[in-house]
C-alpha positions as CSV (number, residue, x, y, z in Angstrom):
1,M,109.6,108.4,-89.2
2,A,109.5,104.6,-89.6
3,E,106.5,102.9,-91.2
4,A,104.0,101.8,-88.6
5,L,103.9,98.0,-88.0
6,L,100.3,98.2,-86.8
7,D,97.3,100.3,-87.9
8,L,96.4,101.8,-84.6
9,D,93.3,103.4,-86.0
10,A,92.0,99.9,-86.7
11,L,92.1,99.0,-83.0
12,S,89.3,99.6,-80.5
13,D,90.0,101.9,-77.6
14,E,90.3,98.9,-75.3
15,E,92.8,97.2,-77.7
16,R,94.9,100.4,-77.8
17,I,94.9,100.6,-74.0
18,D,95.9,97.0,-73.7
19,L,98.7,97.6,-76.2
20,A,99.9,100.7,-74.3
21,V,99.9,98.7,-71.0
22,A,101.9,95.8,-72.6
23,L,104.4,98.3,-74.1
24,W,104.8,100.1,-70.7
25,E,105.2,96.9,-68.8
26,S,107.9,95.7,-71.2
27,V,110.1,98.7,-70.5
28,G,112.9,97.8,-68.2
29,E,112.0,94.1,-68.1
30,G,114.8,91.7,-67.2
31,G,115.8,93.7,-64.1
32,K,117.5,96.4,-66.1
33,A,116.8,99.7,-64.4
34,L,116.3,102.8,-66.5
35,P,118.5,105.7,-65.6
36,L,117.0,108.7,-63.9
37,T,117.3,112.1,-65.6
38,P,118.9,114.8,-63.6
39,G,115.5,116.4,-63.1
40,Q,114.0,113.2,-61.8
41,A,116.9,112.7,-59.4
42,E,116.5,116.2,-58.1
43,E,112.8,115.7,-57.6
44,L,113.4,112.5,-55.7
45,D,116.0,114.2,-53.5
46,R,113.6,117.1,-52.8
47,R,110.8,114.6,-51.8
48,V,113.1,112.7,-49.5
49,A,114.3,115.9,-47.9
50,A,110.7,117.1,-47.4
51,Y,109.8,113.7,-45.8
52,R,112.8,113.8,-43.5
53,A,111.9,117.4,-42.4
54,D,108.4,116.4,-41.5
55,A,107.7,112.7,-41.6
56,D,104.2,113.1,-40.1
57,S,102.9,115.4,-42.9
58,G,101.9,112.6,-45.2
59,T,98.6,110.7,-45.4
60,P,98.5,107.0,-44.6
61,W,97.9,105.0,-47.7
62,R,94.6,103.5,-46.5
63,E,93.3,107.1,-45.9
64,A,94.5,108.2,-49.4
65,I,92.8,105.2,-51.0
66,R,89.6,105.9,-49.1
67,R,89.6,109.5,-50.3
68,I,90.2,108.5,-53.9
69,E,87.4,105.9,-53.8
70,N,85.0,108.5,-52.3
71,R,85.6,110.8,-55.3
72,R,83.9,108.3,-57.7
């Protein structure tokens, strides 16, 4: 394994989270889409088919957000 460029243990939890977010957001920058794995493509196809079979079975996003916020 390559030598670490940064001592992660020296960072606070908040700094490590910020670093992780920055790294995540940098993936695929510049409009370059990342290819799906075959498993990801199959799951997306399955979800689209389930939606098309029963488009009314989902939850409106405002209701979903309300439920999530009420769990706190």
